[in-house]
N, CA, C and O atoms as CSV, one atom per row, in Angstrom:
chain,resi,resn,atom,element,x,y,z
A,1,MET,N,N,150.338,109.356,212.137
A,1,MET,CA,C,151.050,108.619,213.184
A,1,MET,C,C,150.179,107.460,213.652
A,1,MET,O,O,148.967,107.598,213.814
A,2,ILE,N,N,150.805,106.346,213.861
A,2,ILE,CA,C,150.108,105.143,214.305
A,2,ILE,C,C,149.900,105.184,215.817
A,2,ILE,O,O,150.762,105.650,216.562
A,3,GLU,N,N,148.752,104.694,216.255
A,3,GLU,CA,C,148.478,104.530,217.682
A,3,GLU,C,C,148.361,103.042,217.959
A,3,GLU,O,O,147.502,102.370,217.390
A,4,PHE,N,N,149.203,102.532,218.814
A,4,PHE,CA,C,149.183,101.108,219.117
A,4,PHE,C,C,148.091,100.799,220.125
A,4,PHE,O,O,147.870,101.547,221.078
A,5,ARG,N,N,147.413,99.682,219.896
A,5,ARG,CA,C,146.397,99.191,220.806
A,5,ARG,C,C,146.858,97.806,221.262
A,5,ARG,O,O,146.881,96.855,220.481
A,6,ILE,N,N,147.215,97.715,222.517
A,6,ILE,CA,C,147.745,96.471,223.063
A,6,ILE,C,C,146.632,95.737,223.805
A,6,ILE,O,O,146.011,96.287,224.714
A,7,ASP,N,N,146.389,94.497,223.408
A,7,ASP,CA,C,145.391,93.657,224.056
A,7,ASP,C,C,146.135,92.638,224.914
A,7,ASP,O,O,146.641,91.636,224.409
A,8,ARG,N,N,146.192,92.900,226.185
A,8,ARG,CA,C,146.946,92.049,227.096
A,8,ARG,C,C,146.280,90.683,227.317
A,8,ARG,O,O,146.911,89.771,227.851
A,9,ARG,N,N,145.016,90.536,226.911
A,9,ARG,CA,C,144.298,89.281,227.085
A,9,ARG,C,C,144.309,88.423,225.824
A,9,ARG,O,O,143.739,87.332,225.819
A,10,SER,N,N,144.945,88.897,224.760
A,10,SER,CA,C,144.868,88.200,223.469
A,10,SER,C,C,145.697,86.924,223.400
A,10,SER,O,O,145.431,86.059,222.564
A,11,GLY,N,N,146.694,86.796,224.266
A,11,GLY,CA,C,147.592,85.654,224.180
A,11,GLY,C,C,148.720,85.873,223.185
A,11,GLY,O,O,149.602,85.026,223.045
A,12,VAL,N,N,148.694,87.010,222.490
A,12,VAL,CA,C,149.748,87.365,221.532
A,12,VAL,C,C,150.714,88.293,222.250
A,12,VAL,O,O,150.293,89.267,222.875
A,13,SER,N,N,152.006,87.997,222.166
A,13,SER,CA,C,152.976,88.822,222.884
A,13,SER,C,C,152.904,90.270,222.402
A,13,SER,O,O,152.552,90.549,221.256
A,14,THR,N,N,153.242,91.162,223.295
A,14,THR,CA,C,153.121,92.595,223.016
A,14,THR,C,C,153.979,93.015,221.836
A,14,THR,O,O,153.533,93.793,220.993
A,15,TYR,N,N,155.207,92.512,221.764
A,15,TYR,CA,C,156.061,92.948,220.665
A,15,TYR,C,C,155.518,92.466,219.323
A,15,TYR,O,O,155.665,93.156,218.314
A,16,VAL,N,N,154.892,91.286,219.301
A,16,VAL,CA,C,154.280,90.778,218.069
A,16,VAL,C,C,153.077,91.645,217.694
A,16,VAL,O,O,152.859,91.916,216.513
A,17,GLN,N,N,152.302,92.077,218.676
A,17,GLN,CA,C,151.170,92.964,218.393
A,17,GLN,C,C,151.650,94.263,217.755
A,17,GLN,O,O,151.017,94.771,216.830
A,18,ILE,N,N,152.759,94.801,218.240
A,18,ILE,CA,C,153.308,96.035,217.667
A,18,ILE,C,C,153.730,95.793,216.221
A,18,ILE,O,O,153.421,96.598,215.342
A,19,ILE,N,N,154.425,94.704,215.972
A,19,ILE,CA,C,154.856,94.362,214.612
A,19,ILE,C,C,153.644,94.217,213.701
A,19,ILE,O,O,153.622,94.772,212.602
A,20,GLN,N,N,152.638,93.473,214.151
A,20,GLN,CA,C,151.446,93.252,213.341
A,20,GLN,C,C,150.737,94.568,213.028
A,20,GLN,O,O,150.259,94.763,211.910
A,21,GLN,N,N,150.668,95.460,213.991
A,21,GLN,CA,C,149.969,96.723,213.778
A,21,GLN,C,C,150.727,97.636,212.823
A,21,GLN,O,O,150.110,98.344,212.027
A,22,VAL,N,N,152.047,97.628,212.891
A,22,VAL,CA,C,152.839,98.417,211.937
A,22,VAL,C,C,152.629,97.864,210.530
A,22,VAL,O,O,152.396,98.627,209.592
A,23,LYS,N,N,152.708,96.548,210.378
A,23,LYS,CA,C,152.525,95.944,209.057
A,23,LYS,C,C,151.121,96.206,208.518
A,23,LYS,O,O,150.950,96.476,207.329
A,24,GLN,N,N,150.127,96.127,209.384
A,24,GLN,CA,C,148.762,96.393,208.945
A,24,GLN,C,C,148.637,97.842,208.462
A,24,GLN,O,O,148.039,98.098,207.417
A,25,ALA,N,N,149.192,98.774,209.209
A,25,ALA,CA,C,149.139,100.182,208.797
A,25,ALA,C,C,149.871,100.384,207.477
A,25,ALA,O,O,149.458,101.203,206.655
A,26,MET,N,N,150.947,99.647,207.271
A,26,MET,CA,C,151.685,99.734,206.005
A,26,MET,C,C,150.857,99.159,204.858
A,26,MET,O,O,150.834,99.731,203.768
A,27,ARG,N,N,150.179,98.041,205.091
A,27,ARG,CA,C,149.357,97.421,204.043
A,27,ARG,C,C,148.184,98.306,203.651
A,27,ARG,O,O,147.769,98.324,202.493
A,28,LEU,N,N,147.653,99.038,204.619
A,28,LEU,CA,C,146.507,99.903,204.354
A,28,LEU,C,C,146.919,101.270,203.824
A,28,LEU,O,O,146.065,102.098,203.507
A,29,GLY,N,N,148.218,101.507,203.727
A,29,GLY,CA,C,148.692,102.792,203.230
A,29,GLY,C,C,148.678,103.893,204.273
A,29,GLY,O,O,148.869,105.063,203.941
A,30,LEU,N,N,148.454,103.533,205.530
A,30,LEU,CA,C,148.466,104.525,206.606
A,30,LEU,C,C,149.896,104.915,206.971
A,30,LEU,O,O,150.140,106.008,207.481
A,31,LEU,N,N,150.835,104.011,206.706
A,31,LEU,CA,C,152.257,104.278,206.885
A,31,LEU,C,C,152.947,103.957,205.563
A,31,LEU,O,O,152.719,102.908,204.961
A,32,GLY,N,N,153.781,104.869,205.137
A,32,GLY,CA,C,154.503,104.661,203.896
A,32,GLY,C,C,155.937,105.102,204.031
A,32,GLY,O,O,156.335,105.610,205.079
A,33,PRO,N,N,156.720,104.915,202.987
A,33,PRO,CA,C,158.127,105.278,203.024
A,33,PRO,C,C,158.337,106.712,203.515
A,33,PRO,O,O,157.701,107.655,203.044
A,34,GLY,N,N,159.249,106.839,204.475
A,34,GLY,CA,C,159.572,108.148,205.026
A,34,GLY,C,C,158.796,108.510,206.281
A,34,GLY,O,O,159.181,109.434,206.998
A,35,ASP,N,N,157.703,107.796,206.560
A,35,ASP,CA,C,156.930,108.088,207.770
A,35,ASP,C,C,157.696,107.606,208.993
A,35,ASP,O,O,158.337,106.555,208.979
A,36,ARG,N,N,157.611,108.410,210.057
A,36,ARG,CA,C,158.306,108.076,211.301
A,36,ARG,C,C,157.373,107.320,212.231
A,36,ARG,O,O,156.219,107.704,212.423
A,37,LEU,N,N,157.884,106.245,212.803
A,37,LEU,CA,C,157.136,105.529,213.836
A,37,LEU,C,C,157.258,106.313,215.136
A,37,LEU,O,O,158.211,107.071,215.315
A,38,PRO,N,N,156.306,106.139,216.042
A,38,PRO,CA,C,156.440,106.788,217.353
A,38,PRO,C,C,157.721,106.306,218.032
A,38,PRO,O,O,158.134,105.161,217.848
A,39,THR,N,N,158.335,107.170,218.804
A,39,THR,CA,C,159.523,106.754,219.546
A,39,THR,C,C,159.110,105.732,220.606
A,39,THR,O,O,157.939,105.637,220.973
A,40,ALA,N,N,160.083,104.976,221.085
A,40,ALA,CA,C,159.796,104.008,222.147
A,40,ALA,C,C,159.178,104.725,223.339
A,40,ALA,O,O,158.259,104.210,223.975
A,41,ARG,N,N,159.676,105.892,223.631
A,41,ARG,CA,C,159.153,106.671,224.770
A,41,ARG,C,C,157.684,107.027,224.556
A,41,ARG,O,O,156.878,106.927,225.482
A,42,GLU,N,N,157.333,107.443,223.334
A,42,GLU,CA,C,155.948,107.789,223.033
A,42,GLU,C,C,155.040,106.567,223.167
A,42,GLU,O,O,153.923,106.672,223.676
A,43,VAL,N,N,155.517,105.413,222.713
A,43,VAL,CA,C,154.725,104.185,222.811
A,43,VAL,C,C,154.549,103.799,224.281
A,43,VAL,O,O,153.458,103.410,224.700
A,44,VAL,N,N,155.619,103.906,225.055
A,44,VAL,CA,C,155.558,103.577,226.483
A,44,VAL,C,C,154.544,104.472,227.185
A,44,VAL,O,O,153.733,103.991,227.977
A,45,GLU,N,N,154.585,105.767,226.900
A,45,GLU,CA,C,153.655,106.711,227.533
A,45,GLU,C,C,152.206,106.410,227.164
A,45,GLU,O,O,151.312,106.569,227.996
A,46,ALA,N,N,151.963,105.979,225.934
A,46,ALA,CA,C,150.602,105.737,225.463
A,46,ALA,C,C,150.059,104.373,225.875
A,46,ALA,O,O,148.846,104.205,226.008
A,47,THR,N,N,150.948,103.392,226.080
A,47,THR,CA,C,150.479,102.024,226.287
A,47,THR,C,C,150.959,101.360,227.572
A,47,THR,O,O,150.477,100.283,227.923
A,48,ALA,N,N,151.892,101.978,228.275
A,48,ALA,CA,C,152.492,101.400,229.486
A,48,ALA,C,C,153.215,100.092,229.193
A,48,ALA,O,O,153.260,99.197,230.037
A,49,VAL,N,N,153.780,99.986,227.996
A,49,VAL,CA,C,154.569,98.825,227.584
A,49,VAL,C,C,156.023,99.082,227.962
A,49,VAL,O,O,156.475,100.227,227.966
A,50,ASN,N,N,156.744,98.032,228.276
A,50,ASN,CA,C,158.158,98.147,228.577
A,50,ASN,C,C,158.912,98.662,227.345
A,50,ASN,O,O,158.682,98.169,226.241
A,51,PRO,N,N,159.809,99.646,227.512
A,51,PRO,CA,C,160.536,100.179,226.356
A,51,PRO,C,C,161.327,99.115,225.594
A,51,PRO,O,O,161.461,99.201,224.373
A,52,ASN,N,N,161.850,98.112,226.303
A,52,ASN,CA,C,162.593,97.045,225.621
A,52,ASN,C,C,161.699,96.246,224.678
A,52,ASN,O,O,162.161,95.737,223.656
A,53,THR,N,N,160.431,96.138,225.023
A,53,THR,CA,C,159.464,95.435,224.167
A,53,THR,C,C,159.277,96.198,222.860
A,53,THR,O,O,159.257,95.601,221.784
A,54,VAL,N,N,159.143,97.501,222.956
A,54,VAL,CA,C,158.984,98.347,221.764
A,54,VAL,C,C,160.239,98.247,220.905
A,54,VAL,O,O,160.152,98.078,219.689
A,55,LEU,N,N,161.391,98.349,221.531
A,55,LEU,CA,C,162.652,98.284,220.783
A,55,LEU,C,C,162.827,96.922,220.120
A,55,LEU,O,O,163.344,96.837,219.006
A,56,LYS,N,N,162.398,95.856,220.797
A,56,LYS,CA,C,162.473,94.521,220.206
A,56,LYS,C,C,161.608,94.446,218.943
A,56,LYS,O,O,162.035,93.891,217.930
A,57,ALA,N,N,160.417,94.994,219.001
A,57,ALA,CA,C,159.528,95.002,217.828
A,57,ALA,C,C,160.145,95.811,216.701
A,57,ALA,O,O,160.138,95.375,215.549
A,58,TYR,N,N,160.673,96.971,217.013
A,58,TYR,CA,C,161.278,97.823,215.988
A,58,TYR,C,C,162.505,97.147,215.365
A,58,TYR,O,O,162.736,97.257,214.161
A,59,ARG,N,N,163.289,96.447,216.195
A,59,ARG,CA,C,164.459,95.726,215.654
A,59,ARG,C,C,164.019,94.628,214.684
A,59,ARG,O,O,164.653,94.418,213.650
A,60,GLU,N,N,162.937,93.933,215.019
A,60,GLU,CA,C,162.429,92.886,214.131
A,60,GLU,C,C,161.946,93.498,212.806
A,60,GLU,O,O,162.202,92.945,211.736
A,61,LEU,N,N,161.264,94.612,212.881
A,61,LEU,CA,C,160.822,95.298,211.659
A,61,LEU,C,C,162.023,95.756,210.832
A,61,LEU,O,O,161.982,95.750,209.602
A,62,GLU,N,N,163.083,96.149,211.520
A,62,GLU,CA,C,164.308,96.566,210.821
A,62,GLU,C,C,164.980,95.357,210.169
A,62,GLU,O,O,165.486,95.457,209.051
A,63,ARG,N,N,164.988,94.214,210.863
A,63,ARG,CA,C,165.550,92.992,210.280
A,63,ARG,C,C,164.797,92.574,209.014
A,63,ARG,O,O,165.374,91.981,208.103
A,64,GLU,N,N,163.514,92.891,208.972
A,64,GLU,CA,C,162.702,92.572,207.800
A,64,GLU,C,C,162.802,93.657,206.721
A,64,GLU,O,O,162.109,93.599,205.704
A,65,SER,N,N,163.667,94.641,206.955
A,65,SER,CA,C,163.887,95.754,206.017
A,65,SER,C,C,162.623,96.574,205.768
A,65,SER,O,O,162.424,97.104,204.675
A,66,LEU,N,N,161.776,96.673,206.781
A,66,LEU,CA,C,160.563,97.478,206.671
A,66,LEU,C,C,160.757,98.872,207.241
A,66,LEU,O,O,160.092,99.821,206.824
A,67,VAL,N,N,161.673,98.992,208.198
A,67,VAL,CA,C,161.966,100.283,208.816
A,67,VAL,C,C,163.472,100.446,208.958
A,67,VAL,O,O,164.241,99.492,208.839
A,68,GLU,N,N,163.864,101.679,209.215
A,68,GLU,CA,C,165.275,101.990,209.423
A,68,GLU,C,C,165.382,102.918,210.629
A,68,GLU,O,O,164.722,103.955,210.692
A,69,ALA,N,N,166.225,102.525,211.584
A,69,ALA,CA,C,166.467,103.367,212.755
A,69,ALA,C,C,167.572,104.359,212.420
A,69,ALA,O,O,168.637,103.989,211.926
A,70,ARG,N,N,167.294,105.619,212.697
A,70,ARG,CA,C,168.300,106.667,212.494
A,70,ARG,C,C,168.614,107.278,213.851
A,70,ARG,O,O,167.775,107.933,214.469
A,71,ARG,N,N,169.827,107.051,214.291
A,71,ARG,CA,C,170.262,107.459,215.622
A,71,ARG,C,C,169.945,108.930,215.890
A,71,ARG,O,O,170.330,109.820,215.131
A,72,GLY,N,N,169.236,109.151,216.987
A,72,GLY,CA,C,168.918,110.510,217.408
A,72,GLY,C,C,167.779,111.161,216.643
A,72,GLY,O,O,167.390,112.287,216.953
A,73,VAL,N,N,167.237,110.467,215.647
A,73,VAL,CA,C,166.168,111.055,214.825
A,73,VAL,C,C,164.875,110.255,214.946
A,73,VAL,O,O,163.795,110.832,215.070
A,74,GLY,N,N,164.982,108.924,214.909
A,74,GLY,CA,C,163.792,108.089,215.020
A,74,GLY,C,C,163.872,106.872,214.127
A,74,GLY,O,O,164.915,106.567,213.551
A,75,THR,N,N,162.751,106.185,214.024
A,75,THR,CA,C,162.634,104.994,213.194
A,75,THR,C,C,161.663,105.297,212.077
A,75,THR,O,O,160.544,105.750,212.316
A,76,PHE,N,N,162.101,105.043,210.838
A,76,PHE,CA,C,161.331,105.449,209.667
A,76,PHE,C,C,160.992,104.258,208.780
A,76,PHE,O,O,161.790,103.333,208.628
A,77,VAL,N,N,159.808,104.294,208.204
A,77,VAL,CA,C,159.356,103.273,207.267
A,77,VAL,C,C,160.191,103.405,205.993
A,77,VAL,O,O,160.400,104.509,205.489
A,78,THR,N,N,160.664,102.272,205.483
A,78,THR,CA,C,161.541,102.305,204.305
A,78,THR,C,C,160.850,101.877,203.018
A,78,THR,O,O,161.339,102.157,201.924
A,79,ARG,N,N,159.705,101.192,203.149
A,79,ARG,CA,C,159.013,100.777,201.921
A,79,ARG,C,C,157.527,100.638,202.189
A,79,ARG,O,O,157.070,100.724,203.329
A,80,SER,N,N,156.792,100.423,201.128
A,80,SER,CA,C,155.341,100.316,201.224
A,80,SER,C,C,154.911,98.859,201.118
A,80,SER,O,O,155.509,98.072,200.384
A,81,LEU,N,N,153.874,98.518,201.854
A,81,LEU,CA,C,153.238,97.213,201.708
A,81,LEU,C,C,151.827,97.373,201.144
A,81,LEU,O,O,151.101,96.393,200.978
A,82,ALA,N,N,151.450,98.616,200.852
A,82,ALA,CA,C,150.096,98.907,200.360
A,82,ALA,C,C,149.967,98.555,198.887
A,82,ALA,O,O,150.948,98.525,198.143
A,83,SER,N,N,148.746,98.293,198.494
A,83,SER,CA,C,148.439,98.098,197.090
A,83,SER,C,C,147.139,98.835,196.800
A,83,SER,O,O,146.461,99.298,197.717
A,84,GLU,N,N,146.800,98.938,195.542
A,84,GLU,CA,C,145.543,99.586,195.176
A,84,GLU,C,C,144.352,98.840,195.754
A,84,GLU,O,O,143.294,99.433,195.965
A,85,LEU,N,N,144.508,97.556,196.010
A,85,LEU,CA,C,143.412,96.754,196.545
A,85,LEU,C,C,143.202,96.949,198.042
A,85,LEU,O,O,142.125,96.654,198.560
A,86,THR,N,N,144.234,97.450,198.750
A,86,THR,CA,C,144.114,97.606,200.199
A,86,THR,C,C,144.013,99.057,200.648
A,86,THR,O,O,143.853,99.321,201.840
A,87,ALA,N,N,144.102,99.995,199.723
A,87,ALA,CA,C,144.052,101.417,200.079
A,87,ALA,C,C,142.714,101.767,200.727
A,87,ALA,O,O,141.727,101.048,200.571
A,88,LEU,N,N,142.697,102.882,201.457
A,88,LEU,CA,C,141.501,103.295,202.189
A,88,LEU,C,C,140.282,103.465,201.290
A,88,LEU,O,O,139.159,103.227,201.734
A,89,GLU,N,N,140.476,103.866,200.051
A,89,GLU,CA,C,139.361,104.104,199.141
A,89,GLU,C,C,139.135,102.964,198.152
A,89,GLU,O,O,138.374,103.122,197.198
A,90,ALA,N,N,139.767,101.844,198.359
A,90,ALA,CA,C,139.646,100.709,197.442
A,90,ALA,C,C,138.223,100.133,197.482
A,90,ALA,O,O,137.603,100.073,198.543
A,91,PRO,N,N,137.716,99.714,196.321
A,91,PRO,CA,C,136.365,99.126,196.276
A,91,PRO,C,C,136.191,97.936,197.223
A,91,PRO,O,O,135.142,97.809,197.855
A,92,LEU,N,N,137.186,97.072,197.331
A,92,LEU,CA,C,137.062,95.925,198.235
A,92,LEU,C,C,136.912,96.372,199.688
A,92,LEU,O,O,136.158,95.778,200.459
A,93,ARG,N,N,137.638,97.421,200.046
A,93,ARG,CA,C,137.524,97.939,201.418
A,93,ARG,C,C,136.129,98.500,201.662
A,93,ARG,O,O,135.540,98.283,202.721
A,94,ARG,N,N,135.604,99.221,200.676
A,94,ARG,CA,C,134.236,99.760,200.812
A,94,ARG,C,C,133.226,98.622,200.940
A,94,ARG,O,O,132.313,98.684,201.764
A,95,ASP,N,N,133.395,97.578,200.118
A,95,ASP,CA,C,132.493,96.424,200.192
A,95,ASP,C,C,132.543,95.774,201.573
A,95,ASP,O,O,131.510,95.430,202.148
A,96,LEU,N,N,133.748,95.612,202.089
A,96,LEU,CA,C,133.890,95.017,203.417
A,96,LEU,C,C,133.275,95.922,204.479
A,96,LEU,O,O,132.644,95.440,205.420
A,97,GLY,N,N,133.456,97.230,204.330
A,97,GLY,CA,C,132.834,98.178,205.255
A,97,GLY,C,C,131.320,98.081,205.217
A,97,GLY,O,O,130.668,98.129,206.261
A,98,ASP,N,N,130.754,97.946,204.026
A,98,ASP,CA,C,129.298,97.773,203.896
A,98,ASP,C,C,128.845,96.487,204.579
A,98,ASP,O,O,127.829,96.465,205.273
A,99,TRP,N,N,129.619,95.403,204.372
A,99,TRP,CA,C,129.287,94.138,205.005
A,99,TRP,C,C,129.324,94.277,206.526
A,99,TRP,O,O,128.430,93.790,207.218
A,100,MET,N,N,130.359,94.943,207.045
A,100,MET,CA,C,130.469,95.124,208.496
A,100,MET,C,C,129.279,95.914,209.037
A,100,MET,O,O,128.756,95.604,210.107
A,101,SER,N,N,128.854,96.938,208.291
A,101,SER,CA,C,127.689,97.726,208.709
A,101,SER,C,C,126.440,96.856,208.772
A,101,SER,O,O,125.656,96.954,209.717
A,102,ARG,N,N,126.253,95.997,207.758
A,102,ARG,CA,C,125.098,95.090,207.758
A,102,ARG,C,C,125.187,94.101,208.921
A,102,ARG,O,O,124.176,93.806,209.558
A,103,ALA,N,N,126.372,93.592,209.198
A,103,ALA,CA,C,126.552,92.654,210.304
A,103,ALA,C,C,126.209,93.332,211.632
A,103,ALA,O,O,125.534,92.751,212.483
A,104,LYS,N,N,126.676,94.550,211.792
A,104,LYS,CA,C,126.414,95.290,213.037
A,104,LYS,C,C,124.932,95.592,213.181
A,104,LYS,O,O,124.347,95.376,214.243
A,105,SER,N,N,124.326,96.093,212.109
A,105,SER,CA,C,122.900,96.420,212.195
A,105,SER,C,C,122.048,95.159,212.329
A,105,SER,O,O,120.923,95.222,212.824
A,106,GLY,N,N,122.579,94.012,211.891
A,106,GLY,CA,C,121.881,92.746,212.054
A,106,GLY,C,C,122.009,92.167,213.452
A,106,GLY,O,O,121.397,91.146,213.769
A,107,GLY,N,N,122.805,92.822,214.286
A,107,GLY,CA,C,122.908,92.405,215.675
A,107,GLY,C,C,124.080,91.505,216.003
A,107,GLY,O,O,124.155,90.984,217.115
A,108,LEU,N,N,125.007,91.303,215.059
A,108,LEU,CA,C,126.165,90.452,215.358
A,108,LEU,C,C,127.125,91.173,216.307
A,108,LEU,O,O,127.442,92.347,216.116
A,109,ALA,N,N,127.573,90.464,217.313
A,109,ALA,CA,C,128.595,90.991,218.224
A,109,ALA,C,C,129.946,90.905,217.525
A,109,ALA,O,O,130.117,90.122,216.591
A,110,VAL,N,N,130.895,91.699,217.970
A,110,VAL,CA,C,132.208,91.729,217.335
A,110,VAL,C,C,132.866,90.347,217.345
A,110,VAL,O,O,133.567,89.994,216.396
A,111,GLU,N,N,132.652,89.572,218.393
A,111,GLU,CA,C,133.224,88.225,218.451
A,111,GLU,C,C,132.628,87.331,217.355
A,111,GLU,O,O,133.337,86.524,216.755
A,112,ALA,N,N,131.334,87.480,217.101
A,112,ALA,CA,C,130.682,86.697,216.041
A,112,ALA,C,C,131.179,87.139,214.667
A,112,ALA,O,O,131.373,86.311,213.778
A,113,VAL,N,N,131.383,88.442,214.495
A,113,VAL,CA,C,131.920,88.963,213.233
A,113,VAL,C,C,133.318,88.396,213.011
A,113,VAL,O,O,133.637,87.929,211.918
A,114,ASP,N,N,134.151,88.437,214.052
A,114,ASP,CA,C,135.514,87.899,213.939
A,114,ASP,C,C,135.492,86.418,213.575
A,114,ASP,O,O,136.252,85.977,212.713
A,115,ALA,N,N,134.629,85.656,214.225
A,115,ALA,CA,C,134.543,84.220,213.966
A,115,ALA,C,C,134.073,83.957,212.534
A,115,ALA,O,O,134.635,83.104,211.847
A,116,LEU,N,N,133.059,84.675,212.085
A,116,LEU,CA,C,132.537,84.500,210.739
A,116,LEU,C,C,133.574,84.889,209.696
A,116,LEU,O,O,133.793,84.170,208.721
A,117,TYR,N,N,134.211,86.039,209.913
A,117,TYR,CA,C,135.248,86.490,208.984
A,117,TYR,C,C,136.380,85.458,208.894
A,117,TYR,O,O,136.804,85.092,207.798
A,118,ALA,N,N,136.865,84.993,210.047
A,118,ALA,CA,C,137.974,84.036,210.068
A,118,ALA,C,C,137.584,82.730,209.375
A,118,ALA,O,O,138.393,82.147,208.653
A,119,ALA,N,N,136.365,82.273,209.587
A,119,ALA,CA,C,135.923,81.025,208.968
A,119,ALA,C,C,135.870,81.153,207.448
A,119,ALA,O,O,136.343,80.273,206.729
A,120,VAL,N,N,135.297,82.245,206.965
A,120,VAL,CA,C,135.196,82.449,205.512
A,120,VAL,C,C,136.577,82.691,204.908
A,120,VAL,O,O,136.880,82.177,203.831
A,121,ARG,N,N,137.413,83.468,205.593
A,121,ARG,CA,C,138.783,83.691,205.116
A,121,ARG,C,C,139.522,82.374,204.984
A,121,ARG,O,O,140.173,82.118,203.971
A,122,ASP,N,N,139.422,81.537,206.010
A,122,ASP,CA,C,140.124,80.256,205.997
A,122,ASP,C,C,139.612,79.336,204.888
A,122,ASP,O,O,140.387,78.578,204.307
A,123,GLU,N,N,138.310,79.398,204.591
A,123,GLU,CA,C,137.754,78.607,203.484
A,123,GLU,C,C,138.368,79.020,202.150
A,123,GLU,O,O,138.642,78.181,201.292
A,124,HIS,N,N,138.576,80.312,201.990
A,124,HIS,CA,C,139.061,80.829,200.711
A,124,HIS,C,C,140.579,80.814,200.575
A,124,HIS,O,O,141.103,80.680,199.470
A,125,PHE,N,N,141.283,80.950,201.690
A,125,PHE,CA,C,142.737,81.023,201.652
A,125,PHE,C,C,143.418,79.802,202.239
A,125,PHE,O,O,144.647,79.732,202.253
A,126,HIS,N,N,142.655,78.846,202.721
A,126,HIS,CA,C,143.196,77.603,203.284
A,126,HIS,C,C,144.273,77.881,204.320
A,126,HIS,O,O,145.346,77.279,204.287
A,127,VAL,N,N,143.987,78.790,205.233
A,127,VAL,CA,C,144.917,79.158,206.292
A,127,VAL,C,C,145.012,78.023,207.298
A,127,VAL,O,O,144.006,77.438,207.699
A,128,GLU,N,N,146.253,77.723,207.700
A,128,GLU,CA,C,146.484,76.699,208.708
A,128,GLU,C,C,147.244,77.296,209.864
A,128,GLU,O,O,148.401,77.686,209.711
A,129,GLY,N,N,146.622,77.372,211.003
A,129,GLY,CA,C,147.286,77.868,212.204
A,129,GLY,C,C,147.234,79.367,212.306
A,129,GLY,O,O,146.963,80.051,211.319
A,130,PRO,N,N,147.498,79.905,213.524
A,130,PRO,CA,C,147.372,81.328,213.788
A,130,PRO,C,C,148.436,82.185,213.101
A,130,PRO,O,O,148.222,83.385,212.924
A,131,ASN,N,N,149.561,81.614,212.714
A,131,ASN,CA,C,150.636,82.432,212.133
A,131,ASN,C,C,150.826,82.193,210.642
A,131,ASN,O,O,151.806,82.664,210.066
A,132,ALA,N,N,149.911,81.474,210.009
A,132,ALA,CA,C,150.035,81.206,208.580
A,132,ALA,C,C,149.809,82.486,207.785
A,132,ALA,O,O,149.053,83.361,208.209
A,133,SER,N,N,150.451,82.591,206.657
A,133,SER,CA,C,150.252,83.793,205.850
A,133,SER,C,C,149.740,83.480,204.472
A,133,SER,O,O,149.523,84.391,203.672
């Protein structure tokens, strides 16, 4: 089961954060076809988010054909976004984990790690703007 972490200071709307976190869990193989998302009530209890915000995020995920709402049962993941390259045991993930460990032991703060990662990612993927894919 996914646990949502809402950062109210991020400048990213709450419903977008929920969508991003579901997609990330799907890409990492933490959520796959048939898995149930937490109910809106469960998300509200865990995060103090407005239930309409949760429902808006779930509706957007449904519009993208990533989940399916089943009345009285819940919302379920309909497909996978994971690949062998993004799985928990993938070599690239282990390499990145090793790099993060070296960065942490080298004294980099999380903000510096984020900045360095984003800069190198943008160099390699030519990302333009915060919502580019």
